[in-house]
N, C-alpha and C positions, 0 to 999 in steps of 0.2 A: 213570620208566622208565630203568633203568640197564643198560648193555651194555658188554662188553669189546671194545675196538677196538685196532688196531695202526697206528702211524705210522712205518714203517721208515726208518732213516737211509741205508741202502744198498739196492740192489736185492735182491729176495728170493733170487735165485740166489747172490749173494755171501754172504748170511747163511746159506743152506743149506750152502754150501761150508765156511764156518767151523765150523758145527755138526758137519758130518761129520768135519772135521779134528780137532776136539776129541775126538770119540768114538774116532777112529782112534788118536790119541796115548794116550788113557787105556787103550785096549785093548792097545796095544803095551807100555805100562809094566806093565800087569797080567801080560802074558805073560812079561815078563822078570823079574817078581818085584820090581820097584822100589817102594820105599816112597814114599808121597805121590802116587801116581798118581790117586787119587780126588779129592784136593784140587785138583790142577792141571786135571783134567777138568772139575770143577765151576766152576773159574774161567773156563775157556774157554766153557762153556755159559752162564754169567752174562753174559759179554761178548756172546754171540750174542743173548740175550734183550734186553740193553740196546739193541743196534743195531735190534732189531725195534720198539722204542718202544711197549710196552704201556701202555694208558691206559683209564680208565673214562669212558664217554660217558653223561652224565646229562641226560635230557630231561624237560621239563615238559609235561603233557598237559592238554587241556581237553575235557570230555565233549561229545558231540554228541547232539542229540535224535533220537528214533526217528521214522520217517515211516510213516503209515498212509494208503493210497489208498482213497478212497470213490468208487465208480463208480455214477452215478445214471442209470438207463435211462429216458429220456423219449421213446422211440419211440412210434409211433402205437398199437401194441398195448397200451401202458400206459394208454391212454384208455378201455379197456373198463370197464364198471361196477365201481366200488369200488377199482380199482387205483391211480388217481391219488391218492386219499386215503391209501392204504397207503404209497405211495412218499414222499409229503410227510412223513407222521408218522415213518417209518423214518429218512429222511435227517436230519430235525431232531434226533431222539433220538440217533442214532449220532454226529452231528457234535458234540453237547454231550458225549457220553460220551468220545469220543476226545480232545477238547480238555481234558477234566477230568483225564486221565491225566498224571502228571508226565513232563516231558521228552519230550513227544510232539507231533508236528505232523501236521496233516491236509491231505491233497491231494485236492481234490474234482474229479472229472471227470464232465461231463454228456455222455451219448451220445444224440444226437437222431436224426431221420429222415434217411435217405440213399436215393437212388434205387436202391441195391443192397440195401436192407433195413437191419437192425440190425447195425452193424459193431462189436459188443461186443468180439470177440477182438482186433481191431485197436486198440481203445482200451486194452485191458489191456496189450498188448505195448508200445505207445508210452508209457503211463504208467509202467510198470515200468522201461523203458529210460532214462527221464529221471531216475531216482533212483539213488543209489549202493546197491549190494547190501548193503553193510555197515550201512546205516541203515534199510533197509526192514523194518518189523516186521509188516506185514500188509496184505492187499488185501481189501476188502469190496465186493461187487457186489449192488446192489438191482435186481433184474431179474425178468422172467418166464422167463428161460432160453432164449428163442427168438432165437438169433443166426444170422446168415447168412454168416459168414466163419469157420467153425471151423478152417479150414486155417491161420489166422493166430494161433492160440493158441500161446503159448510152450511149449516142451517141459518146462520146470520153472521153479519160482519159489524165491527165497531166503527166502520168508516164506509163512505160510499164506494160502490163498484161501478166503474165506467167501462163499457164495452165499445170499442171502436172497430167496426166491421170493415174488412177489406172487400174487394170486388166492386162490381158495378150493378146498378138497379136492373139493367137489361140482360144480365147473365141468365143463361139457360143451359141445360144439359140433358142429353139422352143417355140412359144407362141400361145395362143388362143385369137383371136381378135373378140370381139362382135361388129359388125358394127352397127346393128340396132336391137332393141328388143322392142316389144309393152309393154305398161304399162297396157293395158286392153285387154280382149279377151272374146268372147262369149263362154259360156259353150257348150261342145260337138261339137265345131267347131274348125277347124284348125287355128292356128296363125303361123306366119312365123318369124323366127329368122335368120337374116343375119349374117354370121360369116366367118372367114378366119383362116386357120392354116398357120402361117408365120414363116420362118426361118430367123435368123439374124446372122451376124458375119461370121467367118471363118467356114462354115459348112463342115464337113468331106466329102470327096468324096463318093458318093453313097447314102448319107442321104438326100440330098436336092431335090431328085426326087421321083416320085411315089406317094404314098398315106400315110395317117396317120389314126390310129384307134381312133374313137371318141365314147365316152360313154355318154349316156344321161339317166337321171332318173328324174321322176316327183314326188315331195314330198317324196323323199327318197325311192321310190318303186324300183322294179327290174330294172336293167339297160338294155338299148338297145344299141347295138353296130353298128356303121356305119364305112365304109371306105370312107374317103374324100380325094380329091386331095390337094396337098400342094400349098400354095401361090395362091389360087384361091378363090374368093368370091362365096359362095353358100348359098342357102336358105334351112333352116331346118324346116319342119312342126312339130308343137306340138299341141296336142288336150287337152284342159283344161277339167278336169273331175268334178270340183265342183266350187261353188261360193266362193268368198273370195280369199285369197292369194294362188296362185299356185307357188311353187318354182321349177324352172327348173335348174338342175345341169348338166353342160357339162364338161367333163373331158378328157384330153389327157394323156396317160400313159407316165411316165418319160423315157427319153432315156439316156443311159449312156453317159456322157461327156458333156451334156448341163449344162448351168450355174445354173439354178434353175427350180423347178417345181411349183413355186409360181404363175406363169402366165400360167400354164397348165390347169387351171379350171376356171369356171365362174359360179356364182349363180345368177339367174335372177328371180325376183318376178313379176308375172303377175296376176293382179286382175281379177278373173273370174266373169263375170256378165251374167245375162240372157238377151236374146234379148227381149223376151216378155213372160210374164207368161200366159200360156194358161189355162183358168179355164172353166170348164163346170158346170153350176148351173142348177139343176133340182128341181123345186118346185112341190110338190105333189098336192098342191091346193092353190088358192089365200088365203092369210091371212095377218094380220096386220104386221107381221115381214118380209114378203117377200121383201118389198121394201128396208128394212135395208140391206140385203145381196147385193141386186142389186146396191144400192147407194154406198156401201163400195167398191165393186169391180170396178164399173164404174169410181169412183173418182181417182183410181190409174192408171196413164197414162201408166204404164208398164204392165198392165193386158189386155189381149185379152179375153173378156167374151162372152161365148155362153150360153144363158138362155132360158130354156123351162119351161113352166108352164102347168101342166095337168089340163085343164079346164073341161074335161068331161071323166069320167072313161068309159071303153069299155062296162061295163054292164048296162050303162044308155041308154036305147033304146028310144030316144025321136024323132028320125027321122030328127034331124038337120044335114044338110050336113057339112062335115069336113071343106070345104072351107069357111064356115061362122063362124067357131070357131077358126081357126088358119091361120096365114099368110102363113106358110109353114107346110108341114106334118112333124111329129116328126121322124127324120131319125135315128131310133133306131139301125139298123144294122150298119150303117156307124159310129155312135158315139161310141157304146159299143162293137163293134166287130172288125171293120176294122181299125178305126183310134183312138182307145182308148189310145194308147201309145203316141199320140201327145199331150196329156193333162198333165199339171203339177199337177192339182188338180181337183177332182170331188166332188162337194158339193150336198148332198141330203138334201133338205130343206122340212121337214114334208112330206117326200115321203112315199106313201103307196104301197104295193105290190098288184097290181090290175090286173095283167095279161098283162100289157103293154110290159114288158120285159120277154122274155123266160128265163127259168132257166140257160141255157148255157151262157146267157149274164151276169148274176150275177156271175157265175163261172169265166168268163173272167175278171170281175172286181176284184175278189179276186186274180186272177193270176197277174193282173196289179199292185196291191199293193205289192205283194211279190217280184215282179221284180223291185220295186223302186218307184212305184206311191204313190199317197196320196189320201185319202178319208176323208171327213168331213161330219158327220151326225148331223144335227140340228133337234132334234126330238120333237114331241109334243105328244098328247094323242094317236096317232096311234102307238107309240112305244109299248104300252101295249095291242094292239089289235091283232087280227089274221092276220092283214095286215102288221105286223111289219117286217122290214128288217131282223130282227134276225131269222125269220123263212125261209128266202131265203138262197141260197148257200152263200150269203154274210155274214151270221151270223158267219161263222167260223173265220172271221177276225175282227169282232167287239170287242171292249175292255170290254164290259159288257153285261149281259143278263137281259132282263126285267122280273120283277116279275109279271106283269099283273096289277099292281096298279098305278093309277094316283092320285096324291096328289093335291087337290084343296084348297090350303090355302096360305096366304101370308108368305113369308120367306125372310130372308136376305142372299144373297150369301156370303159365307165366304171362305177364303183360308185355306187349310190344311197345315200341316207342310211341306209336299212335295210341295204344291203350293207356299209357301214362298221362296222355293229354285228354283223352275222351272222358267226359263227366260220368259215363256209365261205369267205367272201371277205375278211374283215377281215385286215389285215396281210399280204396277198399280196405277194410280191416285186415291186417296181416301183410300189406304191401310194404316193402322196404325201399329206401332210397337207393340202396345198392344191394346186390345179391338176390338170392331166391326169396320168394314170399314165404311167410310162416303159415302155411296151411297144408292139408293132407293131399295125397296123390289120388288121381283117377286111374281107372283100369282099362278103358276102352274108348276108341274114337274112330270115326270114319275119316278117310282121307279125301280132301276136296281141293280144287283149284279155284281160288277166288277170282272174281271178275276184276278187271283193271280199275274200275271206279269204286270198288268196295273198300271198306275199312276193316282190316284185321286187327282186333284189339287184344285178343288172347290167343296163345299158341299152346300146343300140346307136345307130344313126342316128336322129335326131329323137326321142331319149329313148324309143324303142320298147323294150319288154321283151326282154332278151336271155337272162337266166337267171331263171326263175320257180320258186319252191319252195313246197310246201304239205304239210300233214298231212291225211290222209284216214282217218278212223277211228283205228285203232292203227298205220297204216302211213304211208309217206312217198312223195311223188311229186315229181320234179324234171324241168323241161322247159328244154332249151337250144334256142333258136330259130334257131341257125346251125350249119352243119357245117364252119365255117372254123377251128376251134381248132388244126387241124394246121398252120396257117400259123406259129403261134408256135413249134411244134416244128422247123420248117424254117428258123427265123431270119429270117423275112420282116420287114423294117424293124426289126431288132433282136430280134425274137421276143418271148416273154413266158412267164409261169409256167404253161405248158400242162399239164404233168404234175401239178403241185401242185394246180391248180384242179380238174382232173378227178378226182384222188385224193380231194380233200376232198368233192366232190359225191357220189362213190360211197360214201365212209365215212359221210357224214351220212345218206345214204339207209339205211345199215345200222345206224343208231342208235349210232354210236360216241360215248361220253360226252363226249370233249373237243370235239366239234363240235356239241353241243346249244346252240341259241340261247337257251333258257331253262334255266339250270342253276345249281346251287349247289355249288361245288367247295371242298374243304378239303384242304390239303396239310400234313401233319405234317412240320415241318422238323427236329425233334429234341426228345426229351423231351415236354414238354407245350406246346410252341410250335406254333401253327397259322397258316397263311396261308389266308385265306378269300377266295374269288373268286366274285363274282356276275355271271353273264352274262345279259343281258336285251336285248330290242329296245326297251325304254322309255328315255326320256331321264333318268329319275331313279328311285331306289328308296328305300324307307323303311329304318329301322334293322333290323339283324339281331337276331332274338330267339333267345337261347341258353337252353335248358332244361337245367339241371344235374342230376347224378345224384340229388340230394336233392329235386328238384322245384321249386326256386327258379328264377327267370328273370332274365336279364340282357339289356339292350339294348345293341347295339354299332353305332356309326355306320359306314357303308361310304363310302369315299372314291372319287371318280371316278379311273379309271386307263386312260383311253382310251374311244372310242365303244363303248357297250354293255358296259362292263366296270367293275366296282366291286370294290374290295379292302379288306381290313383285316387287321392282324396282331394276334393274340390269344394269350394264355397262359392255359391252364386252371389253376384253383386246385388240382386234385388229379386223379389218374387216375380213369377211369370212363367211363360211357356218356353222351354229350351229344347233344341233338337241336337242330339248327339249322333255323331257319325264317325265310323272307323271302318275303312274298307267297304265291303258290301253290307255291313251291319249298321243299322240306324235305330234310333229310339227317340221318342218324344217324352219329355219329362216336365211335369207340372210341379212347380215349387210355390209354396205359399198358399194363401186362400184362393178361392175361385176367382175373385177380383180383389185388387189391393184395397184394404179397408179405408185408407186415406181418401180413396176416390169413389167410395160408395155414395157419399153425399158431397157434392162439390159446390152447390150454390150457397153463398154465405147466408147464415141464418142464426140469430141469437135466441131462438125459442127456448133452448135448454138453460140459458143463463138469465133470462128475463125475470123469473121468480126471485132470484137472489139480488138482481139489480133493483127491483122494486122494493124489496124488503130493506135494502141498505140505502134507499133514497138516491140511487145512482141514475145513470142515463145510458141509452144505446144510441150511438151516432154512426153514420156512414162516412168512411174516409173519402168516398167519392165527392162529398160536399165540402171537402177541405179538412185539414188537420186542425182541431180545436186548440185554442190556447188554454193554459192552466192558470187559475187564480184562486185566491182564498174566498170562501163563501160560507155563509152561516149554515148550520145544520138544516137539512131538508131542502136546500136549494141546489139542485144538481147541475143544471146547465142553463144556458141562456144565449142570446144573440147580442154581440157587442158591435162596436163600430168596425172593428177589424175582422169580424166573422164570429163563428160559434166559439163558446168557451165551456169548459167543464170546471166544476168547483171541488176543491178539497177543503175539509173542515179543520181549522186550527185547533189543536188540542191543549195548548198552554200547559203542557206537562213540565214538571220540575222535580228536582231532587234536593233533599236537605243536606247542606254542606257543613253546618255547625249547629250546636244546641247548648243553651245556657239557661240555668234555673235561678230565680230570685224570689225570696220570701215576699208574700203580700205585705206583711208588717213585720218589722224586726222583732226579735224575741223580747228585748228589754221593753219595747212599747206595749207588747201583749201583757207583760207583767204589770206595767203601770196601769193599763186599762182594767185588769182584773182587780188590782188593789184599790183603784179609785171607785169602782162599782161596789166593792165590798164595804169600803169606808162610808160611802154615801148611804148605803142601806143601814149601816150601824147608826149613823147620825140621825137618819129619819126615825129610827125606832127609839133613840134616846130622848133625854129630857130636852136637849137643845132642839131636837127636831120637833118635840111637842110644843115648846114655847114658840118656836117659829110658826 
């Protein structure tokens, strides 16, 4: 490598001034007709060139090898039948072919699984950016073409990009596409899931028309079967049955010949919520604690409250018109017979049986509980009287029987062993691990005998039951044998968690999932990590059984985390639908997307890569036609057919680096001096007499 360089002895402006002066002097002499003007002008120009210091710069070069990048797609979709062997064979042959080329290096990049899918474009951009453009001779990608980051593709490449597609031309697949699914839904009301059954690839004749069988199950219950048209968007109604997470599983049966069944199913988690909690509060008489219940329920914006207070019993004959005692008449028939099933909870607050409700109304309330309703009784001294609810037809569903005694003495409410495990009373503010709780005393309670199957979670004086809870049929019943909870609200002796306790009782009665005493909860903390919580009234539990999407099982030990609470942290091996089971409790858990992203599109296709392939003068080939050989080719010629089969070309770059540098003057300094002197002398001679005589 040789180049002309300058090493000026004076600043360039000085040299330029001298050159201009030489040209001016020569021009003036020419204008005056003086002999020798050319020789003197040349002498001055030679002096300017000498001051510029012209020299030859001679460098020595060392050639650099060309670089070829080989991207090896090892994402999950490459595990489909036959593709792994294609990838292994192609990578081995291409690696040997590139390394056999003279002055060529191979850079191999493996693209694996990512939670965002196949990030092939990101891998191409990073690999190209890591190499000098002057040495990059080609990029080869062995892939199925299904990338999930096309926005990361570079706008251009300094070398050809060749895409070698895995798979077979006859590949086809049927998949379930969830277009839209709600995250929340109202209990007992329909929500709509928009979906589509789609065929891709070379669908065999006769299979791409007609309908497909769709199977749906909610929380792993019995499946429902539907016939749905192919390649058509439709809306599927689903009714949520309970609060909390409802897992909807939708499945397509596998058809012989399709690529995979991994995209034939979807698991969708929909959180069930109540529109409004409808509560009926009936107060038997005005008393100090009546406002407590009303304030509690009215403070909850999700509660629709209907409250009636019995101001005057029917047997009180004082002649006062009903219109002067109540704003509206007590609609007993409508509330307790016709529309009782519209309520989520009925609270009887110090209610006495006074003949206001006929016996058949109490029987209907008992029926309402057995069918899934909830009743809460906050009792006072009337519980031990002849007007007790226990003596009505409702007595058959109450969790305890009064003995007829009312205890009028101060006592401190305490939790029982069951109460420390039950979510309603466990971890109440003021509860101590050992010793008495830090809250105030109550002053009165009725004495009751609990039913054998009821749970006594709080006791009062003499360990008599204070809060008794029970399940009746599909419903719930809770009985509080004292009307003194309002003392906590007034701060008596320091007060206590009055509102929290009453709120928990009410919400347990309405079957809120977080207050179930026997439950299996799973909280997804991020990705595939799960926090599993088992609540139980037992002292110990066995291992948790996890049924994975492929049907295999795994046993997971649960560690104690407080009374009635056992937990474990677990990470799922892959996205999908898991079934958790422990004792009589089971739960269906959906992890990851509705369908694995790697299997949303399974038929090989280079459509997203073709613009970059065309712009870089590369080629797209199918590995099903054979692994192409690699050879040097001129720019613009990407592929061809040789004697041994197809080939792909890489462009030699002839890159080099300078290893040495030497500078030599164009003419030595003494020779410049001789030239300048000779030109000046010649000009003088031409102007002198000898020059005129000549």
